[in-house]
Residue, then its C-alpha position, 0 to 999 in steps of 0.5 A: m463530465q463522467n467522460l473527463r473523469h474517466e479520461e483522467a483515469r485513464l492518463r493517470r494510469k498511463m502516467v503511473g506505468v510510466l514510473l513504473q517501467y522507469a523504476r524497474q528499468r533503473a533498478k536492473r529488474t525484469l518483467q519476470e522478475a516482478a511478476e515473480v514477487l506479485g504473484v502474477t504473469p510479466e503480461v500483467i506487469a506490462d499491462f501495468e506499465w502501458g496503462r491497460r490495467d488498474i493497479s492497487l495501492v498493495e501492488l504499488e508498494i510491493l514493486a516500490h520496495l522491489y524496485r528501491v522507491p518510496v511509493a512517493y516517488f509515484w507522486s513527487e517523481e523523485i527517485v531514491d535509490t537505496p540498497s535493498d534485496g527485495q525480499i519481502p514476505v508478500k503472501a503474509i503482508i498483502g492481506l493485512r495490507r488490504r485490510i488496512i487499507a478498507v478500514l482507513l478508507q471507511q474511517a475517512r468516509l465516517e469522519a468526512g460525513r460520507s456515504r457509500e452511495e455518494l462514493a459510489q456516484l463518484l466512481d460511476c459504480p454500485p455502492t456494493r463495490i464500495a462496501a466490498y472495498e471496505a470489507a477488504e473483499r477486492d482491491i482497489p485500483l489506485v486511480e479510484l483510491e486517489a479519486m476518493a481519497q481527494f473526494l474525503g480530503v484526506p492525502m494518498s500518504y494517509f493509506f502508505d505503509q511506512g514499512i514498505q520504504p527503502a529504509g534510510e534511517p540513521l544508526p541507532d545510538m547507544e542508548e537505544l542499543r542499550q535499551l535494545a539489549e534489555l528486551p528479552a532474547d526471544v523478542r530480540r530475535f525477533i526484532i533484529k530478524p530482516g525479513n521481520i520488519l514489516y510486521l514490526r512496522a505494521a505493528m507501529q502504523l496499527s498502535a497510531l489508530p484510534a480505538s475504534t478503527l482497531r475494533r473495526l479492523g479486529e472484527s474484519l480480521l475475525d471474519i476471516t479467521y472463523 
């Protein structure tokens, strides 16, 4: 049974890799460009594309933005071609996204009434690795996050950051523009600056989380601040 799970994980890595390579080539991006965005070597990107290395959801979100495809493309096999300059504050957002995913994983596990030991058995790893995942001390390989999501009864979209998606919303109407004009000037300047969109999306995502989850996330952020 464990060999079967390993084989499924290997095949899933290859499937994601094929989709990554196709999306990169369609977006006319090079291995070097993708590597520079993630702060890795081109060999790492090649390993992702050939299924030789695990990719995390955070890394997948960043590349999806660069390649102008929604993260759901890696599950739905649909490509949405929308304009994007590929500019994203990677270092500023990746730490927060990693911690949000960690807290969401812990929340899903607790709500499902499962223990870290059960997840460790599922992944054939020590419980300390699950603890490290939930503390955001290490990236969660995508294939492992998928396996845990299925085991805990949540869809992968539960972990998605809708802020790192190609923009496709309709233009604001006059009422929305009027409300924007009523905001303080410094707030308006922050909102309309394209580089701040992910901070705003992160705030929106955080506002939708239960108070108990926000407390855990706040505590984890304080751990690295002090």
